[in-house]
C-alpha positions in Angstrom: 41.2 94.2 -34.6 44.7 93.4 -33.5 45.6 90.5 -31.5 47.6 90.6 -28.6 50.8 88.8 -28.2 51.0 85.8 -25.9 53.8 87.7 -24.1 54.6 91.1 -23.9 58.0 92.2 -25.0 60.0 94.0 -22.2 62.6 96.5 -22.9 64.9 94.7 -20.4 65.0 91.6 -22.8 66.5 94.0 -25.6 70.2 93.4 -26.7 72.9 96.2 -26.2 73.6 97.8 -29.3 76.6 97.1 -31.5 78.1 100.4 -30.8 77.2 100.2 -27.0 78.8 96.8 -27.0 82.1 97.8 -28.8 82.5 100.9 -26.3 82.2 98.6 -23.4 84.8 96.3 -24.9 87.1 99.2 -25.9 86.8 100.6 -22.2 87.5 97.4 -20.7 90.7 96.9 -22.6 92.0 100.2 -22.1 91.5 99.8 -18.3 93.3 96.4 -18.4 96.4 97.5 -20.5 96.7 100.5 -18.0 96.9 98.1 -15.4 99.6 96.2 -17.4 101.5 99.4 -17.7 101.0 100.1 -13.9 102.6 96.6 -13.2 105.6 97.7 -15.6 106.3 100.9 -13.7 106.1 99.0 -10.4 108.4 96.4 -11.6 111.0 98.9 -12.9 110.9 101.2 -9.4 111.5 97.9 -7.4 114.3 96.8 -9.4 115.8 100.5 -9.4 115.5 100.9 -5.7 116.5 97.2 -4.9 113.4 96.9 -2.7 113.4 94.4 0.2 111.3 91.1 -0.9 112.3 91.8 -4.4 112.2 87.9 -5.0 108.4 87.9 -4.4 107.2 91.3 -5.6 109.0 90.8 -9.2 107.4 87.6 -10.2 103.8 89.1 -9.2 104.6 92.3 -11.6 105.7 90.0 -14.3 102.7 87.7 -13.9 100.6 90.7 -14.3 102.7 92.1 -17.2 102.1 88.7 -18.9 98.8 87.5 -17.9 96.6 90.7 -18.0 97.4 91.5 -22.0 96.3 87.8 -22.7 93.2 88.4 -20.7 92.4 91.8 -22.3 92.6 90.6 -25.9 90.5 87.7 -25.0 87.6 90.1 -23.4 88.0 92.6 -26.2 86.9 90.0 -28.9 84.3 88.3 -26.5 80.8 89.0 -27.9 77.4 88.4 -26.2 76.0 84.8 -26.7 73.9 84.0 -29.5 70.1 84.8 -29.1 69.0 81.0 -29.5 71.0 79.9 -26.4 70.5 83.0 -24.3 67.4 82.1 -22.8 67.5 78.3 -23.3 67.0 77.6 -19.4 63.7 79.6 -19.2 60.6 77.9 -19.4 56.9 79.2 -19.6 54.4 78.1 -17.4 52.4 76.6 -20.2 55.1 74.7 -21.3 55.6 73.1 -17.9 52.0 72.2 -17.6 51.5 71.0 -20.8 51.2 67.0 -21.0 53.7 65.3 -22.8 51.9 63.5 -25.7 53.5 60.3 -27.0 53.8 59.2 -30.6 51.3 56.1 -31.1 52.8 52.9 -31.6 52.9 52.2 -35.6 54.8 49.1 -35.6 52.7 46.0 -35.9 52.9 43.4 -33.1 55.1 40.7 -33.8 54.0 37.0 -33.6 55.6 34.0 -32.5 55.5 31.3 -34.9 55.0 27.8 -33.2 56.9 26.2 -36.2 60.4 27.9 -35.6 
């Protein structure tokens, strides 16, 4: 006779496969680097046509060209949290209802001598 598990395993609790995680990171990296390329192209066009408010648009494009690759690399190297920290904040109802037991006091009581 088989024993039933105390808590059923849900498919939604399963981690994504390594290949799926890698594909997701690669797609996000390519998308972010494409945005960087668009910033570079827009900056070159704005300088070429001497657009009005160039002093405003050019720093925004330069910020995108510097900040986006940095974020793309950080996010591409990111990994999901380790399993031991993943559901730390979740408690079962049995854990919440269980009374907290204290350890018995094993130290002998201190006696006060009248001589000292």
